[in-house]
C-alpha positions in Angstrom: 2.2 -8.8 -58.2 3.7 -5.4 -58.8 3.6 -3.2 -61.9 5.3 -0.1 -63.1 3.1 2.9 -63.8 4.6 6.2 -65.0 7.9 5.1 -63.7 6.6 4.2 -60.3 6.4 0.7 -58.8 2.9 -0.3 -57.5 1.6 -3.5 -56.0 2.9 -6.4 -54.0 6.3 -8.0 -54.1 6.5 -10.9 -51.7 5.1 -9.5 -48.4 6.0 -5.8 -49.3 3.5 -3.4 -50.8 4.5 -0.4 -52.9 2.0 2.5 -53.3 2.1 6.2 -54.3 0.9 9.1 -52.3 1.3 12.3 -54.3 4.9 12.2 -55.4 6.1 9.9 -52.6 6.5 6.1 -52.9 5.4 4.3 -49.7 6.7 0.9 -48.8 4.7 -1.2 -46.3 4.8 -4.8 -45.0 1.6 -6.7 -45.9 -0.5 -7.4 -42.8 -0.3 -11.1 -41.9 -3.2 -13.2 -40.8 -4.1 -13.1 -37.2 -3.2 -16.6 -35.7 -6.3 -18.6 -34.7 -6.5 -19.4 -31.1 -6.5 -23.0 -30.1 -8.5 -24.5 -27.2 -5.4 -24.5 -25.2 -4.5 -20.8 -25.8 -8.1 -19.8 -25.2 -8.1 -21.7 -21.9 -4.8 -20.1 -20.9 -6.1 -16.6 -21.7 -9.2 -17.2 -19.7 -7.2 -18.6 -16.8 -4.9 -15.6 -16.8 -7.9 -13.3 -16.6 -9.3 -15.2 -13.5 -5.9 -15.2 -11.8 -5.4 -11.5 -12.5 -8.9 -10.7 -11.2 -8.2 -12.6 -8.0 -4.9 -10.8 -7.6 -6.7 -7.4 -7.9 -9.3 -8.7 -5.4 -6.5 -9.5 -2.8 -4.9 -6.2 -3.4 -8.1 -4.4 -2.6 -8.7 -6.5 0.5 -5.2 -6.0 1.8 -5.3 -2.2 1.3 -4.9 -1.6 5.1 -1.7 -3.6 4.9 0.1 -2.2 1.8 -1.6 1.3 2.1 -0.6 2.0 -1.5 3.1 1.8 -0.8 3.9 -1.2 -3.0 6.4 -1.5 -5.8 5.3 -1.0 -9.4 5.5 -4.7 -10.3 3.5 -5.9 -7.2 0.4 -7.0 -9.2 2.5 -9.1 -11.6 4.4 -10.7 -8.8 1.1 -11.5 -7.0 -0.3 -13.2 -10.2 2.9 -15.3 -10.4 2.4 -16.3 -6.7 -1.2 -17.2 -7.4 0.0 -19.5 -10.2 2.1 -21.3 -7.7 -1.1 -21.7 -5.6 -2.8 -23.3 -8.5 0.0 -25.8 -9.1 1.9 -26.9 -12.3 -1.2 -26.3 -14.5 -0.5 -22.6 -14.3 -3.5 -20.3 -13.9 -6.5 -20.8 -11.7 -9.4 -22.2 -13.8 -12.1 -20.4 -11.8 -12.5 -18.6 -8.5 -14.0 -21.7 -6.9 -11.0 -23.9 -7.6 -8.8 -21.9 -5.2 -10.5 -23.7 -2.3 -8.8 -27.0 -3.3 -5.4 -25.5 -3.9 -2.4 -24.6 -1.6 -3.5 -21.2 -0.5 -0.8 -21.3 2.1 1.6 -20.6 -0.8 0.5 -17.0 -0.6 2.2 -16.8 2.8 5.3 -14.6 2.8 4.2 -12.6 -0.2 5.9 -9.2 0.1 3.8 -6.2 -1.1 7.0 -4.1 -1.4 9.8 -6.0 -3.0 12.3 -3.4 -1.7 11.3 -4.1 2.0 11.1 -7.7 3.1 9.2 -7.8 6.4 11.6 -10.4 7.8 14.5 -7.9 7.4 12.7 -5.6 9.8 11.3 -8.0 12.4 13.4 -10.8 13.7 10.6 -12.9 15.1 7.4 -14.4 13.7 3.9 -14.5 15.3 2.3 -17.9 15.7 -1.0 -17.8 13.9 -3.5 -20.7 14.3 -7.0 -21.5 13.2 -8.7 -23.5 15.9 -11.5 -26.1 15.4 -14.0 -23.7 17.0 -13.4 -21.1 14.2 -11.3 -18.9 16.4 -8.1 -17.5 14.9 -5.3 -16.8 17.5 -2.2 -14.7 17.1 0.6 -15.1 19.7 3.8 -13.0 19.4 6.9 -14.4 21.2 8.7 -12.2 23.7 11.1 -9.9 21.9 13.7 -7.2 22.6 12.3 -4.1 20.9 15.8 -2.6 20.7 17.5 -5.5 19.1 14.8 -7.5 17.2 13.0 -4.7 15.4 14.9 -2.6 12.9 14.4 1.0 13.6 14.9 3.9 11.2 16.4 7.2 12.2 14.2 9.6 14.2 11.6 6.9 14.9 9.9 7.1 18.3 6.9 4.8 17.8 6.2 1.8 15.7 2.8 0.1 15.1 2.4 -3.5 14.0 -0.9 -3.6 12.0 -2.7 -6.8 11.3 -5.5 -7.3 8.8 -7.6 -10.5 9.1 -9.9 -10.8 6.1 -12.6 -13.5 5.8 -13.1 -13.9 2.0 -15.2 -15.6 -0.6 -13.2 -15.9 -3.8 -16.0 -17.2 -5.8 -18.2 -14.2 -5.1 -15.2 -11.9 -4.9 -16.4 -10.3 -1.7 -15.0 -10.0 1.8 -17.3 -11.0 4.7 -15.5 -9.3 7.6 -12.2 -7.8 8.5 -10.5 -7.5 11.9 -7.8 -4.8 12.1 -5.9 -5.1 15.4 -3.0 -2.7 16.1 0.0 -3.2 18.4 1.7 0.1 19.2 5.2 -0.1 20.6 6.9 3.0 22.1 10.6 2.6 21.5 11.7 4.9 24.3 9.9 3.5 27.3 10.6 0.5 29.5 10.6 -2.4 29.6 13.0 -3.3 26.8 11.6 -6.8 26.6 8.0 -6.9 25.2 5.6 -9.7 26.0 2.2 -9.3 24.3 -1.0 -11.0 25.2 -2.5 -13.6 22.8 -5.0 -12.1 20.4 -8.1 -14.1 19.5 -10.8 -13.4 16.8 -14.0 -15.1 15.8 -13.9 -16.1 12.1 -17.1 -18.1 12.0 -18.9 -16.1 9.4 -21.5 -17.4 6.9 -20.2 -17.6 3.3 -16.6 -17.1 4.3 -14.4 -19.7 2.6 -10.9 -18.4 3.1 -8.8 -16.3 5.5 -5.9 -14.1 4.7 -3.8 -12.4 7.4 -1.7 -9.4 6.4 0.8 -7.5 8.5 2.9 -4.4 8.2 5.1 -2.2 10.4 4.4 1.6 10.4 7.1 3.8 11.8 6.3 7.2 13.3 8.4 10.2 14.4 7.2 13.3 16.3 7.7 16.8 15.0 6.1 19.8 16.6 3.8 17.6 18.6 2.5 15.9 15.5 2.9 12.2 14.7 4.5 11.8 11.2 4.5 8.5 9.2 8.0 7.7 8.1 7.0 4.9 5.7 7.2 5.6 1.9 7.3 3.9 -1.5 10.8 2.6 -0.8 10.3 1.8 2.8 7.2 -0.1 3.8 7.6 -3.7 5.2 4.3 -5.4 4.5 3.4 -9.0 3.7 0.8 -11.8 3.8 1.7 -13.8 6.9 -0.9 -16.5 7.1 -3.6 -18.1 4.9 -6.3 -20.7 5.6 -9.1 -22.5 3.8 -12.2 -22.6 6.1 
């Protein structure tokens, strides 16, 4: 209830509060009650926290792939992709639950939305996890002049791979392989045929494998190799994922 004192209105009218400060009348909206969280909203909030933490963990483990050249919305897009991993329920209930989900749905996640890896490389490596805990990577034969997009003033490109053996529950990585495939664009032959790469992934406590890949472009200036990639130009993605 409001009242008039010395010609001034003071108090509450509906959800509006009138008060005086020196010779000024201040009008404010009354603060409402904070809505009480239900079990469902509490679970959703906790689930979002776990999903976001796993997203940050993947971002750290794939640092050699994105090298910090990702778009400003990358983390939010990665959290959304992790929600697709967990299924229609939305967020991941806990770190351990990711083992029973479709981790392969992380495949083709682009760290830089402005640069889709498949727009720059018109072939895909075949990545397999064998029964003897060997991970193999085989690139098909490709024409380096026609099947890899080349920016201006580029002399050398390097395909970088990052093979991370992870434990989501403990939020730690067990081991990382970081093979590099350099390709000189100005030497023969034009057709490139690479040998199969093989890596041991039989590590204790490792429960998952993520494989990331990027293309780094280099030019030469005054006998120095200069990286041409930048925030708007860095094709990098998760290209394979397995539960061990």
